[in-house]
C-alpha positions in Angstrom: -13.7 43.4 -25.3 -17.3 42.5 -24.5 -19.0 44.3 -21.6 -21.6 41.5 -21.0 -19.3 38.7 -19.7 -19.8 39.1 -16.0 -23.2 37.4 -15.6 -22.0 34.3 -17.5 -18.8 34.1 -15.5 -20.7 34.0 -12.2 -23.3 31.6 -13.4 -20.9 29.1 -14.9 -18.1 29.4 -12.3 -20.6 29.7 -9.5 -22.3 26.5 -10.8 -19.0 24.7 -10.8 -18.4 25.8 -7.2 -21.8 24.5 -6.2 -21.0 21.1 -7.8 -17.8 20.8 -5.8 -19.3 21.9 -2.5 -22.3 19.5 -2.9 -20.0 16.6 -3.7 -17.8 17.3 -0.7 -20.7 17.9 1.7 -22.1 14.5 0.7 -18.7 12.7 1.1 -18.0 11.0 4.5 -15.3 12.8 6.5 -12.7 10.5 8.0 -9.5 11.4 9.9 -6.1 10.1 9.1 -6.5 7.4 11.7 -9.8 6.3 10.0 -11.9 7.6 12.9 -15.0 9.5 11.9 -14.6 13.2 12.6 -17.9 14.5 11.5 -20.6 14.1 8.8 -22.7 16.8 7.3 -26.4 15.9 7.6 -28.7 16.1 4.6 -30.5 19.0 6.3 -27.2 20.9 6.8 -26.1 20.2 3.2 -29.4 21.6 1.8 -29.3 24.6 4.1 -25.8 25.5 2.9 -26.7 25.0 -0.8 -29.9 26.9 -0.5 -28.2 29.9 1.3 -25.5 30.2 -1.3 -27.9 29.9 -4.3 -30.3 32.3 -2.7 -27.5 34.9 -2.4 -26.1 34.4 -5.9 -29.5 34.7 -7.6 -30.9 37.4 -5.4 -32.5 40.3 -7.4 -30.1 43.0 -6.1 -27.0 40.9 -6.9 -28.2 40.0 -10.4 -29.2 43.7 -11.1 -25.6 44.7 -10.4 -24.2 41.8 -12.4 -26.2 42.6 -15.5 -25.0 46.2 -15.7 -22.6 46.5 -18.7 -19.1 46.5 -17.2 -15.7 45.2 -17.7 -14.7 41.7 -16.5 -13.1 41.7 -13.0 -9.6 40.6 -12.2 -8.9 37.1 -10.9 -8.3 38.6 -7.4 -11.5 40.5 -7.3 -13.5 37.7 -8.8 -12.1 35.2 -6.2 -12.9 37.6 -3.4 -16.6 37.9 -4.5 -16.9 34.1 -4.9 -15.4 33.6 -1.5 -18.0 35.9 0.0 -20.7 34.0 -1.9 -19.4 30.7 -0.5 -19.4 32.2 3.0 -23.0 33.5 2.8 -24.0 30.2 4.5 -22.9 28.6 7.8 -19.9 27.1 6.0 -16.4 28.6 6.1 -13.6 27.6 3.7 -9.9 28.0 4.6 -7.9 30.3 2.4 -5.9 27.5 0.9 -9.0 25.5 0.1 -10.6 28.6 -1.6 -7.5 29.1 -3.7 -7.5 25.6 -5.0 -11.3 25.7 -5.4 -11.0 28.8 -7.5 -8.3 27.2 -9.7 -10.4 24.1 -10.3 -13.5 26.2 -11.1 -11.5 28.3 -13.6 -9.9 25.3 -15.3 -13.2 23.4 -15.7 -14.9 26.6 -17.1 -11.9 27.2 -19.4 -12.2 23.6 -20.8 -15.9 24.3 -21.5 -15.0 27.4 -23.4 -12.3 25.7 -25.4 -14.5 22.8 -26.4 -17.5 25.1 -27.1 -18.5 24.1 -30.7 -19.7 27.6 -31.6 -20.1 30.8 -29.7 -23.9 30.5 -29.3 -23.4 27.1 -27.5 -21.9 29.1 -24.6 -25.6 29.8 -23.7 -26.3 26.1 -23.6 -23.4 25.6 -21.2 -24.9 28.3 -18.9 -28.3 26.6 -19.2 -26.8 23.3 -18.1 -25.5 24.9 -15.0 -28.9 26.6 -14.3 -30.7 23.3 -14.8 -28.5 21.6 -12.3 -28.8 24.4 -9.8 -32.6 24.1 -10.0 -32.3 20.6 -8.7 -30.5 21.8 -5.6 -33.4 24.1 -4.6 -36.4 22.3 -6.1 -37.8 22.1 -2.6 -37.5 25.8 -2.0 -40.0 27.6 -4.3 -38.8 31.2 -3.6 -35.2 30.4 -4.4 -36.3 28.3 -7.4 -38.2 31.3 -8.8 -35.0 33.5 -8.5 -33.1 31.0 -10.6 -35.9 30.9 -13.2 -36.0 34.7 -13.3 -32.2 34.8 -13.9 -32.7 32.3 -16.7 -35.3 34.6 -18.4 -33.0 37.6 -18.1 -30.2 35.6 -19.8 -32.5 34.8 -22.6 -33.6 38.4 -23.0 -30.0 39.7 -23.0 -28.0 37.1 -24.9 -30.3 35.4 -27.3 -30.7 38.6 -29.3 -27.0 39.0 -29.8 -25.5 38.3 -33.2 -22.9 35.5 -33.8 -20.2 38.2 -34.0 -21.1 39.6 -30.6 -21.2 36.1 -29.0 -17.8 35.4 -30.5 -16.5 38.6 -29.0 -17.9 37.5 -25.6 -16.4 34.1 -25.9 -13.0 35.5 -26.9 -13.1 37.9 -24.0 -13.5 34.9 -21.6 -10.8 33.0 -23.3 -8.4 35.9 -22.9 -9.3 36.2 -19.3 -8.5 32.5 -18.7 -5.6 32.1 -21.1 -2.9 32.2 -18.4 -4.6 29.6 -16.2 -2.8 26.3 -16.9 -3.2 24.4 -13.6 -2.9 20.7 -14.2 -5.9 18.7 -13.0 -5.6 14.9 -12.5 -9.2 14.4 -13.5 -8.3 15.8 -17.0 -4.9 14.2 -17.1 -6.3 10.8 -16.4 -8.9 11.1 -19.3 -6.1 12.5 -21.5 -7.9 15.7 -22.2 -5.1 17.8 -20.8 -1.4 17.8 -21.5 1.2 17.8 -18.7 1.9 21.5 -19.6 -1.6 22.4 -18.6 -3.0 22.9 -22.1 -6.1 21.2 -23.2 -6.3 18.6 -26.0 -8.6 19.4 -28.9 -10.1 16.3 -30.5 -10.0 15.8 -34.3 -13.0 13.6 -34.3 -16.7 13.7 -33.5 -19.7 15.7 -34.8 -19.1 19.1 -36.3 -20.9 22.2 -34.9 -24.6 22.6 -35.8 -25.1 24.4 -39.1 -21.8 23.3 -40.6 -20.7 20.5 -42.9 -18.1 17.8 -42.5 -14.7 19.2 -43.8 -13.1 17.6 -46.8 -14.8 19.1 -49.8 -13.9 22.2 -51.8 -16.7 23.4 -54.1 -16.0 25.8 -57.0 -18.8 28.0 -58.3 -19.3 30.0 -61.4 -20.5 33.6 -61.7 -24.1 32.5 -61.3 -23.4 30.6 -58.1 -23.7 27.1 -59.7 -21.3 24.4 -58.6 -18.9 23.5 -61.5 -16.2 21.5 -59.7 -15.7 19.6 -56.5 -12.4 18.7 -55.0 -11.9 16.4 -52.1 -9.0 16.7 -49.6 -8.1 14.8 -46.4 -9.5 16.6 -43.3 -7.0 15.2 -40.9 -9.7 13.8 -38.6 -12.7 11.6 -38.4 -15.6 14.0 -38.3 -19.3 13.2 -38.4 -22.4 15.1 -39.2 -23.7 17.5 -36.6 -26.2 16.4 -34.0 -29.5 18.2 -33.4 -29.4 21.7 -31.9 -29.9 22.0 -28.2 -32.9 23.7 -26.7 -32.5 27.4 -25.7 -35.9 27.5 -23.8 -36.4 27.6 -20.1 -36.6 23.8 -20.0 -35.4 21.3 -22.6 -32.7 19.0 -23.9 -29.4 21.0 -24.2 -27.8 18.1 -26.1 -24.3 19.1 -25.0 -22.8 17.7 -21.8 -20.6 20.7 -21.2 -21.7 22.4 -18.1 -23.2 19.4 -16.3 -21.9 18.0 -13.0 -18.8 15.9 -13.7 -18.2 15.1 -10.1 -21.3 13.0 -9.5 -19.9 10.2 -11.7 -16.6 9.8 -9.9 -16.0 6.3 -8.5 -15.6 6.1 -4.7 -12.2 4.3 -5.1 -10.9 7.3 -7.0 -12.0 9.8 -4.4 -9.9 8.4 -1.6 -6.7 7.3 -3.4 -4.5 9.4 -1.0 -6.0 8.1 2.2 -3.3 6.5 4.4 -5.9 4.2 6.0 -6.7 2.4 2.8 -4.7 -0.5 1.4 -1.9 0.6 -1.0 -1.9 -0.8 -4.5 0.8 -3.3 -5.4 1.9 -1.1 -8.3 3.6 2.2 -7.6 1.8 5.3 -9.0 3.4 7.2 -11.8 5.7 9.9 -10.5 4.4 12.3 -13.1 0.8 11.7 -12.2 1.6 12.2 -8.5 3.6 15.4 -9.1 0.9 17.0 -11.2 -1.2 19.7 -9.5 -3.8 17.2 -8.5 -6.6 19.5 -7.6 -9.3 17.0 -7.8 -7.4 14.5 -5.7 -6.9 17.3 -3.1 -10.6 18.0 -3.4 -11.5 14.4 -2.9 -9.1 14.1 0.0 -9.9 15.1 3.6 -12.9 17.2 4.7 -12.5 18.8 8.1 -15.5 20.3 9.8 -14.6 22.5 12.8 -16.9 24.5 14.9 -16.1 28.2 14.9 -15.1 29.6 18.3 -17.9 31.4 20.0 -20.6 30.3 17.5 -22.9 27.3 17.4 -24.2 27.7 13.9 -21.2 28.0 11.6 -18.6 25.4 10.4 -15.1 25.7 9.0 -14.4 23.4 6.0 -11.0 22.5 4.8 -11.6 21.0 1.3 -7.9 20.3 0.4 -5.2 18.6 2.3 -1.6 17.6 1.5 -1.2 13.9 2.1 2.1 12.2 3.2 2.3 10.2 -0.1 2.2 13.4 -2.1 4.9 15.0 0.0 7.2 12.0 -0.5 6.5 11.9 -4.3 7.1 15.7 -4.5 10.5 15.3 -2.7 11.6 12.2 -4.7 10.4 13.3 -8.1 13.4 13.9 -10.5 11.4 15.8 -13.1 13.0 19.1 -14.0 11.6 22.7 -13.9 9.1 22.0 -11.1 7.8 25.0 -9.3 6.9 24.3 -5.7 4.3 26.5 -4.0 4.1 26.5 -0.3 0.5 27.1 0.6 0.8 26.5 4.4 2.3 29.4 6.5 5.8 29.1 7.8 6.5 30.6 11.2 10.0 31.9 10.4 9.0 33.2 7.0 5.9 34.9 8.5 7.9 36.6 11.2 10.5 37.9 8.7 7.8 39.1 6.4 6.0 40.8 9.2 9.2 42.6 10.2 9.7 43.8 6.6 6.1 44.9 6.4 6.5 47.0 9.5 9.5 48.8 8.0 7.5 49.7 4.9 4.4 50.7 6.8 5.8 53.8 8.3 7.5 55.0 5.1 5.0 54.0 2.5 1.7 54.4 4.2 0.7 57.8 2.7 1.5 56.9 -0.9 0.0 53.4 -0.9 -3.5 54.3 0.4 -4.8 56.0 -2.8 -3.5 53.1 -4.9 -5.3 50.6 -2.7 -8.6 52.4 -3.0 -8.4 52.5 -6.8 -7.5 48.8 -7.1 -10.4 47.7 -4.8 -13.1 49.8 -6.6 -14.0 47.1 -9.1 -16.4 44.7 -7.5 -17.0 46.9 -4.5 -20.7 47.3 -5.3 -21.2 43.5 -5.3 -19.4 43.1 -2.0 -21.4 45.9 -0.5 -24.6 44.2 -1.5 -23.5 41.0 0.2 -22.7 42.9 3.4 -26.3 44.1 3.6 -27.7 40.6 3.2 
C-alpha cells in the first residue's frame, strides 16, 4: 500500500468539491412555489471559494498532508472535507454533505478507472489545480499557495517510477472499490451501469508509449523479428495522442479532472422542479429510481441565515422532490434499498432511549476505543481549528 496517496486524494476530491460548490453558488435559488428565496452574489461566491481554497492550500495543511502516512477511512476523510467546506461563511447540512461526498468519490473513481496509465494520474491532478487557479486568479496570495502546492507535487511524484505510481493508483482504487453509487449524469451518458459499475470503452486512442493491439511479433535469439501474426483486438483502437504537459502550465491533453458541471444544460439542472412544465412523456422508472445525485445537486438550493450571526449561511444542496418520492413508491424494480436520510421523530426518540441505556453501562469501555478510532486525521482537524 502506497504511503503517498493522501495529497492526491485531497487535491482531486477537493477540486471536485469546489466544482460542485461553484456551480451551485452560481445557480439561481427558487422555492417550490417559484418565488425567489435568495441569490448568492458574485462577491459572496468568490469569498466562499477563496476562503476554502486558502484553507486547503495553506502551508501548514499541506505540510501535514505530504507526510508519508496511510490513507484515511471514508468517515475521517469526509469529516476533514466537511471542515474544509465550512472554513468559509457557508454551512452544508449533513445530508447535503453525505451526498456531496458520494458524488466527489464517484467522479474521482471514474477518473482513476479511465486513467490510461499510472503517470496520467498526475495530469488529472494538474487539471484540478489548473481549474482551481482560475477561482483565485484575482487573489495573488492564495494563487501563490496553489502554485507552491503544484511545485511540491512535481518534486514528490514526478521522480517516482512507473511501478510506484501503479501502486499509488492501485491503493486509490482499493480505497474506492466499494463505492458504487449510481449517478444519473453517468447513467445518461451510458458510462455507468445500473449496478453502479463503470463502463470501459473498447475504442479510442491507446495510452501514450504503447501500440495498437492486434499484432504478435516473434523474435529470434538475436532480437530480430522473424514472424508476425495478426489477431482481432476486440475493439477499434487508434494510435496514441501526444503526451500531456507535466509542467506548471501547459496542455494536459486529457479531459479527466476538468470541470464537468459547467457544460450542463439549464434544462437538465431543473428537471425535478414542480414549477416547470412537465414533459408529455413519462420518465423512465429506472432512471428516476437511480441514486440521482446530480439531479439532487441541481435541485433546490436553500440559503438560510444562521441564528445569532450575520455573516454565515446554511446551504442545503440536495432535496427530495415530490416526483422522486412518487417514483420511489411506485417503482416495481426488485432488490431496492431505501435509505432514509431525513430524521424521523419516533425513530429518533427510540434510538435516544436505547442510547441512554447503553451510556451508563458501556461508557468506561467505549472511551478508549473512540480515542483510537479518531486519532487518524486529528492533526489536520487541529490545524483547521487554529485557523
